[in-house]
N, C-alpha and C positions, 0 to 999 in steps of 0.2 A: 363445405364441411367435408372432412376426410372420412373414409370408411372405417368406422369403429367396429371391427369384426370380433375382437376379443381373442382368446387363446383357443387353439384347436385341441381336440382330445389327445392327440399325440404329445403336444407340448406339456399338457397337464400331467400325463402319465410319466413323462421323463422327469419332470420337476418333483413329483411325488416319490418316484423311485430313488432319486438322488437324496432326498430328505430321509427316506427310510434307511438307506445305507449309512448315512451319517448318524442317525439315531441308534442303529445297531452297534456301530463302533463305540458310541458313548456308553451304551449299556454294558458292553463287554469290558470297557475300561473300568467302569464302576465295580464289576465283579472281580477283576484282578486287583483293584485297589482295596476292596474289602477283604479279600483273601490275604493280601500283603499286610494289612493292619492286624488281622487275627494272628498271622504268623509272627509278626513283630511283638505282639502282646505275649504270645507263648514263649518266645525267646527271652523277653524281658523278665517274665515271671520265673522261668527256669534259672536264669542267671541270678536273680534275687534269692531263690531257694538254695542255690549252691553257695553263694556268699554268706547266707544266713548260717548254714551248717559250718562253714569255715570259721566264722566269727565265734560260734559256740565252742568249737574245739580250741581256738586260740585263747579264749577266756578261761577255759578249763585248764589248758597248759600253763597259763600264768599262775593259776591258783594251786594246781596239784599235777606236776609233770608225770607222776606215777599212777594217775587215775586209770581205771580199767577201760574207759572209753578211748583212751589214747594208745591202747595196746595194738600191736600189728595185727592186721586182719581186715576183713571186709564186712560192712554192715549194710543191709538192704532194707529200705523202707518202701513197702509196696504201694500200689495205687490205693488211695483212700486212707492211708495212714499218716499223711502229713497234714497237720491242722490247717484248714483254710485252702488247701491245694489238693483236692481229691483226684484231680486229673493228672497228677504228676507222681513219679516215683523217684527215689534218690538212692544212690549207691555211694558209700564212703569207703575208700580204701586207704589204709595207713601202712606204711612200710618203715621199719626201723633202719637207720643208717643205710639208705639206699645206695646200691652200687659201690659201697665201700668208700664213698667220697667224703664222708664225714664220720665223726665218732658216734657212739651210742646216744649222744645228746641231741640228735636231730631225727626228725621224722618227715617223710614225704607223704603229704595228704592229697588225695585226689577225690573230688566230689563230682559225681556224674548225675545229672538230673535228666530224666527221660520223660517224654510226653508224646501224645498223639494229637497233632493239630487238626482242627476242623477245617475242611476246605470250603470253598465258595458254594459248593453243592451240599454242604452240611454233612459230608462223610468224614469218617476218621481216616486220616492219611497214615502213611508209614510212620513208625515211631522215630522221633527226632531226639537228639541229645545235646546237652551243653556240658562241657568239662571245664572244671576250674582246679588248678593244681597249685599247691604252695608248699613251702618247706617250713616246718616248725623247729625252732632251736631252743633248748632249755636255757633259762636265764641262770647266770652264776651269781 
């Protein structure tokens, strides 16, 4: 029979330390992944809110081109004022005949949605924004 001595204490410590390093890497990867998912969710929601506002303005333009909501200027919806999206704020800017490139029958519309994403540590990060720009032209 051969000598069945088993593992030495040094071998066990080396094996355990390698496993711990691997587990730490996996846990860190999960933190980055969850932060990325939260960031993606925030970007998607912000884009949806910007597109939602543009669609409202497009529908209004088709119905009544002279409606007061389509006048040149800036409208700000603060945090908590957007239904179902309390963590977002939205700024809508409308310019008549921007840059002289078109007649008075067109408007440049920019919708900016701003939000503060939550990081993996649960903290509010710097404010991020999504901009969506389109041109509205009156139907003849």
